[in-house]
C-alpha angles and dihedrals in degrees: 000000000000114000120201124208108206135175109231109248092027104069112137129214089251089058091051091047090053090052089053105037099033102029089234122183122237136218124179119241106261089231089078095059099086091058091047092052094046091052090049090053091052092051090049091053091049091050091054094046133086099239114099111245116182114253092358100075101354138070122262137263110339088003094061091113091065110098117219122211118237091244090061097051096106092044090050092055095044092049090049092057097043094046091050095052090102100126119138137189134044118342114259115250116275090243091058094045090052092050089051091052091050091050090051089053091053091050095048089046092067088081096234100100100070098227123145123250090251091072091051090049093050095049091048092050094046088056092045095049098038102249103152122183117231103242121187111227100226133063109069125107092186100248132096075027130285087307105173098041093046090047090059088053092048092047091065090051087058092048095258131104123035135294138184116237127170091352097308131099111232138166109283096249091049093050092050092047092049088055092047094253132131125218119244129232105228118237131203113326093350096114090050091048090054098050101035108082144072100257097119093050092042093050092054092043091051090049090051090048094052093046092047093050091050089049091051091055090050090049092057096055095037092051088051088055090049089051090057092042092060091035091245127176126264092199091099088061093066106134094227091063092058098039088055089062095039105208111144097217093050092049092049094045093052092046092050093048092046091050096052093045094049111119097020110155088200089060094046092050095069105034089109131045094013106148092207115094100187138013122229117273094258087068102028098044100041093114091050094050105037090034090056090048089052090054091050091050090052091053090051090048092057090053094048095048089053091048093048089058096045134106101233108167129095140274100023129207108233102199100188093048092040090229138128104212133185111224139145110261089127090072105108098207094125090052091047092054091047091050092051090050091051090049091054091051093049091050096049096046087054094044095057092041090055091053090054090052090051089049094052096049094047111086092201091062107026098077100247100327111142118260111282089356096278123130092222107038117190096032086050129039096200113184095348096117095032085065090050089052090055090051088055092049092046091051092048091053091049090057092045091050093068108117119270099184092073092057101089124164129181118251140175098041090312093298088113096043100159121043133177103225085214093143098065090031087061097037093059090061091075091059092044092051091051090051091050093048089055093048091051090045091058091045093054090050091051093044092049091049090049093050091050090054087060092065134163081037111079134210123233123297094253092050091046086060090053090048091050091049090051094047091052087074107016120046124213113278099247094159134001116290139160095296106183095087090052091053091051092047091050090048090052092051088054095044093049093045093235092140092047090053092047090053100037096232102144122143126182117254092208127008115251 
């Protein structure tokens, strides 16, 4: 397993992508340890003092006015974690839980949380040895931090809760022991530091971002295939058109599509004497739509990289000012906005893809392709119902794309009276990405079928590679067959970027 060494505050998007795609481990750069230790010393002094410091020697939320004696510090923190383990629903995937743990490490590593080095060590070792807390997916409103999900993570660190280790879910203490690890007893403020923060929401938002970007790359090459399948024009891909508008995503989308279509014999065959003047928008405006989605994803990426490097618990130790101050960095509003932006991009990439599928199966619009892309229509239905499935998925994504960040509700006896809803705003992205992968999977099957109907004319060399990759696992639909497995296989090829790699359409999400 790859293990990254990262300086808190300096994690790059590539680092975060490796944590997600590869399940990499994470260790903090040792250079951050002096600041971590100094903040821990200041918290220890505050806990022993007489002045009330929120969460250090007081209760929490509406109970912040209740002073806690120094002898009860450990009990206070343990009670905090156990009482907050109120998550419900299915456990989040291991990959997501590990990303959340890594993000918590990066936040604690900023040296503003006041935790001891032992907590850092334990989180690092849990990642290295594969001890993954079982974290229910539901229960966070994205303010005061992702309290319930992060509490389930922290519980395992104390030897409570449940964790997966070596493929089996075990009690937290047992999982730690099996991996050769020892639970920690939380000191002053350490429980609060673990559960305040946006790491659950940010992990899901990053996952949605990475899946959406991969889908956008697929959409570029698949839409190029659809263009050839309906014998569409490449004139709208002229670089000057896009430079006159100036949007980066649009320019890059048009260039990528033009590059993979270059050399298509299908395209060259109808440059002259084609009675059609213009293609429908789903062909002609692909750079403008998916390019705009790419720009939105890049904006979201900037927000999420900043958030991944942030100290987001409360209170924070301000070393230069020599203060411990209660603030609101745990409020996940930036993550909520980013998640809503990603949702819009996922929905729109799927919406225009679905219209291309509808175009290809309709003999009145597909420029002489057979109805529903079957060689014997009537006896066979071809891709008739596959197109209907994509309409269902597109509609579902449209509903899911409605904003979540505007849906605040007061909690905690009105102390927390405005919340971000970033957690479920980010969680929905996984479902939306899966829907989009399936839409694009159907489109590539239709586009491949359409291109094959143009024989002996051939598509471009890059798209022939994509076609060959597809046909290695999914044969041409000559007559009706049980189609569901083909749709799932095509979706997997999209999700795992196998077609993108075959074609060479890979654009950077953020510049290095």
